[in-house]
C-alpha positions in Angstrom: -17.3 -17.4 -3.6 -13.8 -18.0 -2.1 -10.2 -17.8 -3.1 -9.1 -20.4 -5.6 -5.7 -21.4 -6.7 -3.3 -18.5 -7.2 -0.1 -18.1 -9.1 3.4 -19.1 -7.9 4.4 -16.5 -5.3 1.1 -14.7 -6.0 2.6 -13.2 -9.2 1.3 -13.5 -12.8 2.9 -12.5 -16.1 0.9 -10.9 -18.9 1.9 -9.9 -22.4 2.3 -6.2 -22.6 3.8 -3.4 -24.7 5.0 -1.8 -21.4 8.5 -2.4 -20.1 8.7 -4.7 -17.1 10.8 -2.8 -14.5 10.5 -5.5 -11.9 13.8 -6.3 -10.2 13.1 -10.0 -9.8 14.6 -13.2 -11.0 11.2 -14.0 -12.4 11.5 -11.4 -15.3 10.1 -12.6 -18.7 10.8 -10.6 -21.8 7.8 -9.0 -23.5 5.7 -9.5 -20.4 4.9 -7.5 -17.2 4.7 -9.1 -13.8 1.7 -8.3 -11.7 2.0 -9.1 -8.0 -0.9 -10.1 -5.6 -2.9 -12.0 -8.2 -5.5 -14.4 -6.8 -8.5 -16.1 -8.4 -11.9 -16.2 -6.9 -14.1 -19.2 -7.6 -17.3 -21.0 -6.7 -15.8 -24.4 -7.6 -15.5 -26.8 -4.7 -11.7 -27.3 -5.0 -9.6 -29.4 -2.6 -7.7 -26.3 -1.4 -10.9 -25.1 0.3 -11.0 -28.2 2.6 -7.3 -28.3 3.6 -7.0 -27.9 7.4 -4.9 -25.0 8.6 -2.6 -26.4 11.2 -2.8 -24.4 14.4 -0.1 -24.7 17.0 -0.4 -21.7 19.4 -2.6 -21.6 22.5 -4.5 -18.6 23.8 -3.1 -16.4 26.5 -4.5 -13.0 27.3 -1.1 -11.3 27.2 -0.4 -12.2 23.6 -3.9 -11.6 22.2 -5.2 -8.2 23.2 -9.0 -7.5 23.2 -10.5 -4.7 21.2 -11.7 -1.6 23.1 -15.0 -1.4 21.4 -16.2 -5.0 20.6 -15.8 -8.5 22.0 -13.0 -10.1 20.0 -9.3 -10.7 20.3 -6.7 -9.4 17.9 -4.6 -12.0 16.0 -2.1 -9.9 14.1 -0.8 -12.8 11.9 -2.8 -15.6 10.5 -0.2 -18.2 11.6 -0.8 -17.1 15.2 -4.5 -18.1 15.4 -4.8 -20.0 18.7 -6.1 -23.5 18.4 -8.1 -23.4 21.7 -9.9 -20.0 21.6 -13.7 -20.3 21.4 -14.7 -16.7 20.9 -14.5 -14.3 18.0 -11.0 -13.5 16.6 -10.1 -10.5 14.4 -7.6 -11.8 11.8 -5.8 -10.2 8.8 -7.4 -10.4 5.4 -4.6 -12.8 4.4 -6.5 -15.4 6.4 -8.5 -16.0 3.2 -5.6 -18.0 1.8 -6.0 -20.5 4.7 -9.8 -20.4 5.1 -11.5 -23.8 5.4 -15.3 -23.5 6.0 -15.2 -26.8 7.9 -12.6 -25.4 10.3 -13.7 -21.7 10.6 -16.8 -19.6 10.4 -16.4 -16.0 9.1 -18.8 -14.0 11.3 -18.1 -10.5 9.9 -15.5 -7.9 9.4 -14.5 -4.6 11.0 -15.3 -1.3 9.3 -13.6 2.0 9.0 -16.7 3.4 10.8 -20.2 2.3 11.7 -21.3 -1.3 12.4 -22.9 -4.2 10.6 -26.6 -4.7 10.7 -27.8 -6.5 13.8 -25.0 -5.3 16.1 -25.5 -3.1 19.1 -26.0 0.5 17.8 -23.6 1.8 20.5 -20.7 -0.3 19.3 -18.3 1.1 16.6 -16.8 -1.6 14.5 -13.7 0.4 13.7 -10.9 -1.8 15.1 -9.4 -0.1 18.1 -7.0 -1.5 20.6 -5.8 0.6 23.6 -7.1 3.7 21.9 -5.3 3.1 18.6 -6.8 2.0 15.3 -5.6 -1.1 13.5 -6.1 -2.3 10.0 -9.4 -3.8 8.9 -9.9 -7.4 10.1 -12.0 -10.4 9.3 -14.0 -11.7 12.3 -13.8 -15.5 12.5 -14.6 -18.2 15.0 -12.9 -21.7 15.2 -15.6 -24.3 14.6 -13.6 -27.0 16.5 -11.5 -25.4 19.2 -9.3 -28.0 21.0 
């Protein structure tokens, strides 16, 4: 299962008896706007195989390492370095750009605990310099340059 085609600006309109209070140019009478709408699918659509163009290169100053597991933090999907060979922790929005030919999803961080098979002494809560960050997907570039 993967993300399929979404709606324009990730918003959809649905018929409703409720008043649409959205302050948006996309207002439609008799309908409510719902933001963040995406479809999941198992159909092999062309979007799934579009290469995500990477332009940044890795440098240790810009990509901090996690305190408690071996991965670098990439705070924005557009900032994924094209030449990094290790595990990268990326935002969940990465799924909009995910191409299984280009990246492997190797796991995700947890609010606590750790995934099966990982060292029992390693917490998978994402911590950088003693501070927690939001949940991340753990990915690896299949073809680093």
